[in-house]
VOGU-3710 file (C-alpha; in Angstrom, 3 decimals, decimal comma):
1> mrvllllgfl> 4,462/-43,538/32,392  4,838/-39,780/32,861  6,181/-39,019/29,384  4,579/-39,665/26,003  7,059/-38,446/23,386  6,956/-38,769/19,634  10,218/-40,368/18,577  12,596/-37,616/17,530  10,159/-34,829/18,394  12,151/-33,198/21,182
11> fafaprpaaa> 13,210/-29,660/20,430  14,750/-26,823/22,415  12,983/-23,597/23,262  14,928/-20,377/22,850  14,719/-18,243/25,984  11,942/-15,672/25,708  9,538/-13,892/28,055  6,575/-15,867/29,391  3,386/-15,225/27,458  -0,273/-15,869/28,087
21> qqfdlpiacs> -1,989/-18,477/25,944  -5,592/-19,200/25,065  -6,187/-22,808/24,076  -9,408/-24,087/22,542  -10,647/-27,664/22,749  -8,506/-29,804/20,420  -11,324/-32,019/19,182  -14,529/-31,538/17,185  -17,057/-33,004/19,624  -19,280/-31,803/22,458
31> lgadcivqny> -17,847/-32,696/25,867  -20,435/-34,334/28,093  -22,721/-35,051/25,153  -20,999/-37,121/22,472  -17,499/-37,286/24,005  -16,042/-37,256/27,520  -12,846/-36,730/29,458  -12,045/-40,362/30,220  -8,717/-39,767/31,981  -7,194/-36,778/33,737
41> vdadprpnla> -3,641/-36,400/35,011  -2,878/-38,760/37,887  -3,194/-36,553/40,977  -1,778/-39,194/43,336  2,050/-39,067/43,325  2,385/-42,408/45,093  3,519/-45,353/42,934  0,933/-47,913/41,824  -1,937/-45,647/42,908  -4,031/-43,226/40,868
51> edpmcgplsy> -6,759/-40,644/41,407  -8,344/-38,069/39,166  -8,432/-34,386/40,269  -11,539/-34,972/42,405  -10,156/-38,160/43,983  -12,182/-40,316/41,593  -11,315/-43,149/39,192  -10,846/-41,168/35,957  -7,080/-41,603/35,727  -4,416/-44,278/35,932
61> dghdgldirv> -1,002/-44,523/37,511  1,423/-41,989/36,059  -0,968/-40,569/33,451  0,419/-37,228/32,282  -2,252/-35,753/30,009  -5,904/-35,310/29,179  -7,727/-38,120/27,355  -10,860/-37,131/25,441  -12,766/-40,271/24,487  -15,248/-40,671/21,644
71> ptplmqrgva> -17,660/-43,563/21,011  -16,397/-46,154/18,551  -19,191/-45,512/15,992  -18,424/-41,782/16,058  -14,701/-42,433/15,629  -15,456/-44,649/12,637  -17,423/-41,817/11,005  -14,535/-39,434/11,648  -13,846/-36,976/14,481  -11,448/-34,143/13,694
81> vlapaagvva> -8,424/-33,391/15,875  -7,957/-29,623/15,998  -5,020/-27,342/16,692  -5,688/-25,968/20,195  -3,942/-22,691/19,305  -1,951/-21,149/16,480  1,643/-22,278/16,033  4,173/-24,173/13,953  4,178/-27,959/13,558  7,402/-29,076/15,249
91> gardgepdga> 6,843/-32,821/14,895  4,474/-35,162/13,089  4,162/-38,883/12,581  1,730/-40,934/10,499  1,724/-44,517/9,306  1,265/-46,303/12,644  -1,508/-48,933/12,395  -4,750/-48,535/14,327  -5,514/-51,153/16,965  -2,004/-52,643/17,035
101> flqrgeaaln> -1,735/-52,453/20,830  -5,089/-54,196/21,261  -4,029/-56,962/18,890  -0,386/-57,559/19,834  0,314/-55,587/22,991  3,584/-53,868/23,901  5,594/-55,561/21,161  3,542/-53,778/18,497  4,487/-50,276/19,664  8,252/-50,104/19,057
111> ardcgngvri> 8,393/-47,358/21,741  5,875/-45,286/19,759  3,298/-44,979/22,546  1,827/-41,809/21,037  1,114/-43,565/17,757  0,275/-41,081/15,029  0,466/-37,548/16,365  1,456/-33,913/16,091  3,545/-31,595/18,235  2,953/-27,854/17,890
121> dhgggwssql> 5,189/-24,981/19,056  2,762/-22,220/20,050  5,371/-19,628/20,990  6,072/-18,154/24,403  7,513/-21,511/25,459  4,179/-23,334/25,019  4,030/-26,679/23,222  1,209/-29,172/22,758  1,266/-32,795/21,688  -1,756/-34,684/20,326
131> chmrngslrv> -1,660/-38,481/20,119  -3,454/-41,647/18,906  -4,632/-40,258/15,599  -6,013/-42,402/12,776  -3,516/-43,957/10,419  -3,328/-41,966/7,194  -5,377/-39,048/8,514  -2,715/-36,402/9,237  -3,142/-33,227/7,191  -0,055/-31,305/8,326
141> rvgdrvtagq> 3,714/-31,655/8,092  6,677/-30,389/10,077  7,139/-26,671/9,442  3,497/-25,961/8,612  1,920/-22,966/10,317  -1,486/-23,776/11,768  -4,315/-21,650/13,092  -6,454/-22,335/16,154  -9,163/-24,843/15,271  -7,448/-26,065/12,105
151> tlglvglsgr> -7,954/-29,776/11,415  -4,771/-31,775/11,996  -6,202/-35,253/11,423  -8,751/-37,661/12,910  -9,137/-39,455/16,219  -7,950/-43,048/15,918  -6,577/-46,082/17,732  -2,851/-45,855/17,043  -0,203/-46,234/19,729  -0,824/-47,337/23,304
161> tefphlhlsl> -4,585/-47,120/23,545  -7,465/-49,493/24,230  -10,284/-47,179/23,126  -10,716/-44,294/20,651  -9,486/-41,059/22,189  -7,255/-38,049/21,806  -4,409/-37,679/24,299  -3,329/-34,070/24,881  -0,154/-33,116/26,723  1,276/-29,638/27,309
171> trggveldpl> 4,680/-28,224/28,155  5,887/-24,709/28,851  9,562/-23,855/28,811  10,286/-27,567/28,679  8,267/-28,237/31,865  5,484/-30,815/31,638  2,113/-29,384/32,663  -1,246/-30,710/33,694  -3,247/-29,763/30,570  -6,347/-29,059/32,664
181> tgralteiga> -4,914/-26,641/35,218  -1,666/-25,530/33,583  0,274/-26,428/36,721  3,564/-28,310/36,535  3,065/-32,028/37,043  5,607/-31,917/39,845  3,407/-29,440/41,747  0,439/-31,798/41,974  0,620/-33,397/45,386  -2,959/-34,454/46,070
191> cgpsvatpga> -6,423/-34,486/44,538  -9,056/-31,877/45,354  -10,897/-28,879/43,882  -7,691/-26,889/43,396  -6,461/-29,418/40,828  -9,847/-29,807/39,113  -10,331/-26,213/37,932  -9,443/-25,455/34,287  -6,628/-22,917/34,087  -6,544/-19,479/32,532
201> hwsaaarsal> -4,606/-20,817/29,540  -7,934/-22,144/28,222  -10,487/-19,996/26,410  -13,689/-19,209/28,303  -15,654/-21,701/26,185  -13,073/-24,420/26,789  -13,014/-23,767/30,546  -16,774/-24,218/30,654  -16,661/-27,426/28,619  -13,834/-28,851/30,750
211> syrsalwfqt> -15,645/-28,403/34,063  -15,145/-31,623/35,997  -17,903/-34,175/35,482  -18,307/-37,134/37,764  -20,014/-40,317/36,625  -22,219/-40,155/33,540  -23,629/-42,384/30,849  -21,103/-42,411/28,021  -22,978/-44,673/25,609  -26,323/-46,470/25,479
221> gftgaapaad> -27,985/-48,491/22,778  -29,917/-51,514/21,577  -28,610/-54,825/20,264  -30,031/-58,078/18,971  -27,185/-60,065/20,546  -27,319/-61,876/23,882  -24,176/-60,437/25,541  -22,015/-62,325/28,016  -21,574/-60,867/31,494  -18,138/-59,468/30,587
231> anvealpana> -19,077/-58,312/27,089  -17,477/-55,236/25,558  -20,693/-53,334/24,968  -19,056/-50,980/22,461  -18,561/-53,991/20,211  -22,191/-55,132/20,376  -23,878/-54,952/16,958  -26,810/-52,617/16,464  -28,776/-55,437/14,841  -31,986/-55,682/16,868
241> srqtplvywg> -34,975/-56,820/14,815  -38,420/-58,319/15,416  -36,885/-61,811/15,323  -33,768/-61,290/17,506  -33,415/-60,918/21,266  -34,006/-57,304/22,308  -31,368/-55,903/24,657  -30,832/-52,365/25,926  -27,369/-51,582/27,321  -25,547/-48,707/29,009
251> laagpregdt> -21,868/-47,899/29,515  -21,127/-45,494/32,383  -17,855/-43,592/32,818  -16,469/-42,955/36,287  -19,038/-44,660/38,554  -18,167/-44,516/42,262  -18,614/-47,095/44,981  -22,286/-47,272/46,004  -23,622/-45,724/42,777  -26,665/-47,470/41,299
261> lrvrlygpdg> -26,668/-48,138/37,559  -30,075/-49,153/36,216  -31,356/-49,829/32,706  -34,981/-50,507/31,777  -36,558/-51,688/28,534  -40,166/-50,705/27,731  -42,485/-52,049/25,052  -44,590/-50,070/22,566  -47,485/-50,109/25,053  -45,300/-48,523/27,752
271> almsestrvq> -45,096/-51,699/29,841  -41,779/-52,580/31,487  -40,274/-55,548/29,641  -36,966/-55,954/31,425  -34,852/-54,235/34,075  -31,320/-54,680/35,381  -29,593/-52,954/38,297  -25,938/-52,795/39,302  -24,744/-51,343/42,602  -21,118/-50,354/42,209
281> prdqaqasvf> -18,848/-52,455/44,447  -15,960/-49,997/43,956  -14,834/-46,924/42,014  -14,283/-47,775/38,350  -13,224/-46,012/35,175  -16,230/-47,578/33,446  -18,956/-50,137/34,037  -21,743/-51,569/31,891  -25,197/-52,999/32,491  -27,833/-54,419/30,150
291> agrrappggw> -31,385/-55,747/30,211  -33,376/-57,634/27,637  -35,536/-60,559/26,609  -35,625/-63,238/23,966  -38,020/-62,741/21,064  -41,445/-64,360/21,600  -42,820/-66,876/19,106  -43,696/-64,962/15,969  -41,350/-62,101/16,861  -41,769/-58,760/18,575
301> pagayrgeat> -44,815/-56,618/17,816  -44,062/-53,692/15,552  -43,716/-50,362/17,316  -41,415/-48,042/19,273  -39,410/-49,627/22,088  -37,815/-47,378/24,698  -34,661/-47,780/26,742  -34,008/-45,781/29,909  -30,682/-45,580/31,796  -30,298/-43,893/35,189
311> ltrdgaivst> -27,228/-43,459/37,363  -28,054/-42,615/40,981  -25,767/-41,464/43,795  -26,933/-40,935/47,370  -30,551/-41,046/46,218  -30,154/-38,404/43,507  -30,032/-39,024/39,758  -26,598/-38,019/38,468  -27,049/-38,975/34,812  -29,888/-40,270/32,673
321> rndtlalr> -30,342/-41,321/29,034  -33,395/-42,312/26,974  -33,356/-44,025/23,593  -36,024/-45,250/21,194  -35,889/-48,127/18,714  -38,557/-48,529/16,037  -39,186/-52,122/14,957  -41,223/-52,554/11,779
//
């Protein structure tokens, strides 16, 4: 679906000269560290096909914006959605429940795909829309003037979403744009470097942060559960103890066909306890892998256990993570 509109949020722009704009990142997190771009605009105009700007899997058919994803635990603590530039709030909606789409599907949306969100008129024909905010978190109303970086609300799970993220869409003069490049969506005919470069409408800091990243480890952690092969690793409890199984898991975003995803679990003495390897059979938006062992009689020895995750492509390490768990 190319259009994500807040119900009743359409408004007309008065004719005026084109103006430059400098947008900042609309979310209070560090891209590539504790949050990621999960989906870009679909750069493949063909129906039922999708590619991200670098011909990878970080998009889906007809996607018209930029999705910045945060880990579920971070979302639960609260991640601020920020005004990307100064302007006037032209539309706002709150009160949509979080997780409704996950629980009841399409019927729960009532055509409110954006969920809770804000539309801002930035002047010069520029408009931004920010979607999927937490129910009850909005701090602005229609008519409010906002400054760049001002908190609008919190990242949530309202509207059509299956994971915590902020969806950003941009228009200029009523024309829908690719938020990353600033080009009209109708001008994107194929993937490649020309549609992966952040546009001049972003601040220098934002352009650097938005540099295209291929596959990387999005989340890693330990659990005391014994997950099924198709487990949602984000939902695994962080409940490892000396008496439970000890499992280390990793969730990678954007792995490509042939990539090797490997996780290893080491004991306090540095010895390898468990290892699991996945060779990607195809490009995927995300993939998980985990390794672990059942607790021995009497429980695990006290000490620091280490988890290591590596993502390798063509023999080179693309992304790596290391975590430590102290059992007492």
